[in-house]
C-alpha positions in Angstrom: 146.1 -25.3 242.3 143.8 -22.3 241.7 145.5 -19.0 241.4 145.1 -16.7 244.4 143.4 -13.4 243.7 143.8 -10.2 245.5 140.7 -9.4 247.5 139.2 -6.0 248.1 136.7 -4.9 250.6 133.4 -3.6 249.1 134.0 0.0 248.0 137.8 -0.2 248.3 140.3 0.1 245.6 142.8 -2.7 244.6 146.2 -2.3 246.3 148.7 -0.4 244.1 152.3 -1.2 243.8 154.6 1.2 245.7 155.9 2.8 242.5 152.4 3.3 241.1 151.2 4.7 244.4 154.2 7.0 244.7 153.6 8.4 241.2 149.9 8.9 241.9 150.7 10.7 245.2 153.2 12.9 243.4 150.6 13.9 240.8 148.0 14.6 243.5 150.3 16.9 245.4 151.4 18.7 242.2 147.7 19.4 241.4 147.0 20.4 245.0 149.9 23.0 244.9 149.0 24.1 241.3 152.7 23.4 240.4 152.3 20.8 237.7 156.0 21.0 236.7 157.3 20.7 240.2 160.6 18.8 240.3 161.0 18.9 236.5 164.1 20.2 234.8 163.5 21.6 231.4 166.2 22.8 229.0 165.2 25.8 226.9 167.5 26.3 223.8 166.1 29.5 222.3 168.4 32.5 222.0 168.7 34.1 225.4 166.4 37.1 224.9 163.7 34.9 223.4 164.0 32.2 226.1 162.9 34.5 229.0 159.2 34.2 228.6 159.0 30.4 228.3 161.5 30.0 231.1 159.3 32.2 233.3 156.2 30.1 232.4 158.0 26.9 233.3 159.1 28.3 236.6 155.7 29.6 237.5 154.4 26.1 237.0 157.0 24.8 239.5 159.6 23.6 237.0 163.3 24.5 236.8 164.2 26.1 233.5 167.8 25.6 232.3 168.4 28.2 229.6 171.1 26.9 227.2 170.9 28.9 223.9 171.7 26.9 220.8 171.6 30.0 218.6 173.1 33.4 219.2 171.8 36.5 217.4 174.2 39.0 215.9 173.7 42.0 213.7 173.9 41.2 210.0 176.5 42.8 207.8 175.0 46.3 207.4 173.9 47.1 203.9 171.9 50.1 202.8 168.2 49.6 203.2 166.1 49.7 200.0 163.7 52.7 199.7 160.8 51.5 201.8 158.4 53.9 200.1 158.3 51.7 197.0 157.0 48.6 198.9 153.3 47.7 199.3 153.8 45.0 202.0 156.4 44.3 204.7 156.6 40.7 206.0 158.4 39.9 209.3 159.5 36.4 209.8 160.3 36.5 213.5 160.2 38.8 216.6 164.0 39.3 216.1 163.3 40.6 212.6 160.9 43.2 214.0 163.3 44.2 216.8 166.3 44.6 214.5 164.4 46.3 211.7 162.9 48.9 214.0 166.3 49.7 215.4 167.3 50.9 211.9 164.0 52.4 210.8 162.1 55.0 212.8 159.7 56.4 210.2 157.8 53.8 208.2 155.8 54.7 205.1 152.1 55.4 205.9 150.8 53.3 202.9 152.8 50.2 203.9 150.9 47.1 205.0 152.3 44.6 207.4 152.3 40.8 207.8 153.9 38.5 210.3 154.7 34.8 210.5 152.9 33.9 213.8 151.2 35.7 216.6 154.4 36.3 218.5 155.8 38.3 215.7 152.5 40.1 215.3 152.6 41.0 219.0 156.1 42.6 218.5 154.7 44.8 215.8 151.7 45.7 217.9 154.0 46.7 220.7 155.5 49.3 218.3 152.1 50.7 217.4 151.7 48.8 214.1 148.2 47.7 213.3 146.5 46.0 211.6 148.9 43.1 211.0 148.1 40.1 208.8 149.0 36.9 210.7 147.7 33.3 210.8 145.5 32.4 213.7 147.0 28.9 213.8 150.6 28.0 212.9 153.7 30.1 212.8 155.4 29.3 209.6 155.6 30.4 206.0 152.9 27.9 204.9 150.4 29.2 207.5 150.9 32.8 206.3 150.8 31.8 202.6 147.4 30.1 203.1 145.7 33.3 204.1 143.5 34.8 201.3 145.3 38.2 201.0 148.5 36.4 200.3 147.0 35.0 197.1 146.3 38.6 195.9 149.8 39.8 195.5 150.2 40.0 191.7 152.2 43.1 190.8 152.8 44.0 194.5 156.2 45.0 195.9 157.0 42.9 198.9 159.9 43.2 201.4 160.6 40.2 203.6 162.5 41.1 206.8 164.5 38.2 208.0 167.8 36.8 209.2 170.6 35.9 206.8 169.8 32.6 205.0 166.7 30.6 206.1 163.9 29.0 204.2 163.0 30.4 200.7 159.5 29.0 200.5 157.8 32.3 201.4 159.6 34.5 198.8 159.5 31.8 196.1 155.8 31.3 196.5 155.0 35.0 196.5 157.1 35.4 193.4 155.3 32.6 191.7 152.0 34.4 192.5 153.3 37.5 190.7 154.8 39.6 193.5 158.2 41.4 193.3 160.1 40.1 196.3 163.1 41.6 198.0 164.8 40.3 201.2 166.0 42.7 203.9 168.4 40.7 206.1 168.8 42.4 209.4 170.4 39.8 211.6 172.2 36.5 211.5 172.1 33.3 213.6 175.4 31.9 214.8 176.6 28.9 216.8 177.2 30.1 220.4 180.4 29.5 222.3 179.0 27.6 225.2 180.3 25.2 227.9 178.0 22.1 227.8 179.7 20.6 230.9 177.2 21.7 233.5 174.3 20.6 231.3 175.9 17.1 230.8 176.4 16.9 234.6 172.8 17.7 235.2 171.8 14.9 232.8 174.1 12.6 234.6 172.4 13.5 237.9 168.9 12.8 236.4 168.0 16.5 236.7 166.8 17.0 233.1 163.3 15.8 232.1 162.7 17.5 228.8 164.3 19.7 226.2 162.6 22.4 224.1 164.1 23.1 220.6 162.6 25.9 218.5 164.1 25.2 215.1 166.0 22.7 212.9 169.0 24.9 213.0 168.8 25.1 216.8 168.7 21.3 216.9 171.8 20.9 214.7 173.7 23.5 216.8 172.7 21.7 220.0 174.1 18.5 218.7 177.4 20.2 217.9 177.5 21.8 221.4 176.7 18.6 223.2 179.0 16.2 221.4 178.6 12.4 221.3 177.9 11.9 225.0 175.3 14.7 225.0 173.7 13.3 221.8 172.8 10.1 223.7 171.3 12.0 226.6 169.4 14.3 224.3 167.8 11.6 222.2 166.8 9.6 225.3 165.0 12.7 226.7 161.5 13.9 225.6 162.1 16.6 223.0 159.5 19.3 222.6 159.4 21.2 219.2 157.0 23.8 217.7 156.3 22.3 214.3 155.8 18.9 212.7 158.6 19.7 210.3 161.1 19.9 213.1 159.7 16.8 214.7 160.3 14.8 211.5 163.9 16.1 211.4 164.5 15.2 215.1 163.1 11.7 214.6 165.2 11.2 211.5 168.3 12.1 213.5 167.5 9.5 216.2 165.3 11.2 218.8 163.1 8.6 220.5 160.3 10.8 221.9 159.3 14.0 220.1 156.3 16.0 221.1 154.9 18.9 219.0 154.0 21.6 221.4 153.0 24.6 219.2 154.7 27.7 218.0 153.9 30.1 220.9 155.2 30.1 224.5 151.7 29.6 225.9 151.1 26.6 223.7 154.5 25.1 224.5 154.2 25.5 228.2 150.6 24.1 228.1 151.9 21.0 226.2 154.7 20.6 228.8 152.2 20.7 231.6 149.8 18.3 229.9 152.6 15.8 229.2 154.1 15.8 232.7 150.7 16.1 234.5 149.8 12.6 233.1 152.9 11.0 234.5 
């Protein structure tokens, strides 16, 4: 017996299933209202002060930002600063490094040159009247900064790296290998927050979380500690947005099923969230 085929009138579209039709209708109305993240719950795990801008971008796009910091910033153990007059170059690894360093130093040597890992950190320096600032146009990690031509011309230079306690050593080690004299100035530390994950787990149980943004490998490890075993299952079944391929590889190795690289800046991350959900 021949298989029956669905017929369509000339110029008409094939009939869609209810679920497909509902999804298409939802996408249509999101675009119409210019709220592409409408109805989406997105967890932002950056330290509280750094989470505000991304949370605002998510909410302006119609989403619901759930700020759940996986890292807390504290002042580092205060040590005497080295004499800044002897440095040729000051490198800042994060916006927090800029903020904490400028709390302690009001007058910076006029001959000092400045570099930043990423445009967000460069913007923090610019807000304080520092220009010019050497920073990569693309990328926001040590490798991107080290690839710039001036960072290959550091032989004999005195370099201060403003950072948090610990962290990656690739920047200092590479500059030292290129002949620079490197000194770290540690002006803050990252700690595991004391946080109640109960409301977040309840939101997951209610189907109210559609994505999670994690900004670093340390933040991911902390988030797993805060969520526990039940939360780990929820987290790794949820789309996970990260800023770098390196963190994506770490998340995948830990068991995350869907990892999306969104880019280092808030604008790039929010655009990636919009693009991802606008297609669904």
